N, C-alpha and C positions, 0 to 999 in steps of 0.2 A: 441361470440368472438368480440374483439374490431376491429374497422376499421383500416386498414393500408393504408399508402400513396403509391404512385406509385413506389417510390424507394424501400420501404419495400417489396412490391409485387414482384418487379424484383429480389431482393435478395432471397426471399422465393422460387420463381420459379427456380432460378439457383441452390439453395440448393437441392430442391426436384428432380431435374434432375441430380444431382451428378456433377455439373460443378464447385463446389467450392472445393479448396484444402486448407488444414491447412498450415499456415505459422509458426506455433509454432515449436520451436527447441525442441530437446529431453530433454534438461535441463529445459526448461520452462514447458513442459508437466509433468516432474517429480515433479517440484515445485507445480504445480497446483494439481496433484494427491495427494501429501503429504498434501496440504491444505484441500482438500476434505476429506481425511481420518481423519485428525485431527478434522474437523468439525463434522463428523459423530460420533465421540467418545465422544462428550460432553454430560455429564449427570448432571451437576450442573449449577446453575445460580447464578451470583453475581451482586451486584449493587455497583458502585463506583462513587465518585464525582470527576470530572475533571474541570479544568478551561476551559472556553470557547475557549481560545487561543490554549491550548493543544489539545482539542477535534478537533478543526478546522484543526490544523496541522496534526493530525492523519488521519482525513478524507481525506485531500489532498494527503498525502503519500499513503493511501490505494487506492485512485483513480489512482494514478500513477502506482501502482503495479497491478491494475485491480482486486482487491479483496475487499470484504466488510470491513468496518473499524473495526467491531467487530472481524472478523477473524484475522486482523492484530494485534489487541490488544492481542487476545488469543495466537497468534503465538509468539509475543514478550515475553509474560509471560512464555510460555512453554520453549522457548529457554533460558530464564533467569534461571528458576528452574532446567533445565537439564544441566546448565553450558556451553551452546553453544552460549551464548550472551556475546561477549567480549566487555569490556568497552574501549573506545578510550581514549588515554591520553588527558588531558585538553589542550585546545588551548591556545597559548600565549595571553596575554592581547591585546586587539585591540589597534593599534597605531592611534593616533589622525591624522586626515587628515590635510593637509597643507604642507607648505614648511619644509623640514627637517632642523633641527638645529635652526629654528626660534621659539621664544617663544612669546606668547602673554601675556602681563602684564595687569592685571585687574585694 
């Protein structure tokens, strides 16, 4: 077993004594259970190529959600093929920053 620092030892001791309580909501627990179920059912492997930027963005989003990035990718694909992934309308074109009504001539 790897060595743990003082804080980790304190948390482990509190867990073992039953002093820790879950702060997860019912909705969050349901989401995590669904992700675990979906993870357990995977029986095929695929390889895809992504741009480094897209992969980095996916990894950041997965970290924010608290799930592995592969699980996030699988979840998005599953929602897409089952029709549960709704496409948002395109955003209007970005407006140039600066004073309204003023034009820069080149």
